[in-house]
C-alpha angles and dihedrals in degrees: 000000000000146000092196132112124285114249100211139047103221123101115292111223127217140141098244131016111203115201113209134022098229124117094285095047098044095044090051092047092050093051093046092049091049087058093050096254115147111235140155129206118218113201123180094204125074119251094254092052091048091057092057100043099122113202139144119337107188111103119192123228090252091054090053091051090051092052091047092049091059099039093253102117102083095103092043091053092048099045107016123101124217114235130186110155136089125189120203119200128193138162089267104041149326131239136183125224119202095202092171087073094047138069108003092351097247130141142193128255114221106222120147113243094234088058091052091046090050091052093049093045095050092048092049095048093044090054091054098266121157122231121177106205123197087023114130118205108220105183146343111236127196094009087158091064134072091253111047120185128218114206115205145175110239122219091263093051096256119132118256132192128204121192118197146156092244139010122213111203105208095144102111135248095308098044134111093263093066093040090056098052116123123249112273096042107142117239117190108196135174128178107205093201091234126121129192134193104225109210133188112199129192090226134108116255114277095213136021094241142057103273122215113184121192112200137162088240091056142279125311126188137193122199123170117225103173136343088275104030128064130185117219131183127202124187112231139169115288111262094032110145116236092242097045095102125062119231091250090052091049094052093044090052092047089051091050097047096040087052091236093171091060102035107027138287125286119242105245128213142147117308101231101175134029130185134171113232118195106196109232138149122219131174129178121207129232106021093206128067109175106295094350119095127186127217138165119006090347088066100040139354117214129184115256092235093099102032095238107127103086092036093055089047092056092047092050093045092055093047090049093046091054092047094049092046092052092048098045099040103030106020090240110140099174091103092052091046092053098034097098096048093046094050095045090056089060093039095055093046089053091046091054093054091044090053089051091052092050091054091047095052104036134054129193117260121258139045103260128123094269091053093049089048092053093046092051089051088053092052090050091050093049090048090053091048090051098046110023118082092196090052090049092050090050090051094049095049094050097037094058101025129085 
């Protein structure tokens, strides 16, 4: 159990090298360690940076069940908050949708990703797991053999080598796993032409629901994180720098698009974090290349409009953990052979709903006939969502489900 420096240059040997200490990598590592499988996690960030990496915080019911199944849900049950309501706001009206009472009757749990990562990390280290912080994986070599090698840059700049039976690429879209894929790997990519400013405010939530505001000036979103922190999104022009807008302009624009005059003021506070989010969808196929397997954002990138990214990562990590356990402990490779196809079924279903949400919340710029046509379609979709029980059940099932 260490995050220190290696003391020797030869190959380090292990059963599984896990790239990335996000939800997918740490869940996978915890399950493997519980089954007595030797593994190491390589994480390019330092431990302090990992603890402050604020990401999505809406966990689906299936994700909660996975964490419970493996004894990893204590922190979530202590500090997480159940959530089951959306509020849609437009120029004409607003309506609330209690999706927790529709469809299959499931809800989200609001639990910031950095909190979940902290829980998984503490459990893994306490059980004797090995995480090499500030260690950047550079490439996976010989993935088409029974003994792949991960080359890395150690914290002191020296080269490192890790030889394993399998490599789990959970290191995101810019990580070594994607860089090491063979030629011919299919990449399905779509740029939706929509950009958000992602904002973290030191301010209590302004409404007891996820808020989706449709406005001619662009989308605005409200998502509670804790009783003192709220996530907001503001659609902006592509190419807008994160610091282009003053705090006063941000809050004024949020008030305008969230229709604060009609439905109540927003609770203001310091904007403590800004990011630029270009909405894009990206799927790699297949998710297996010899002894290298992809999970999380390394496997597929999905827009945040439908809160699917972390939930897909957890689903994929559990499937991969089962498959690796069967292969390493019992010589059964069926799970590994079917891993890619099973995950892609879930990924494409999530992509379809995310694409539907993007179309619901965003309109094309301009005032021409095509723009007016799209905006009228959006009004019709929102009307159906407000008035049709079957449409509401469909929304609830896909919004929470993975």
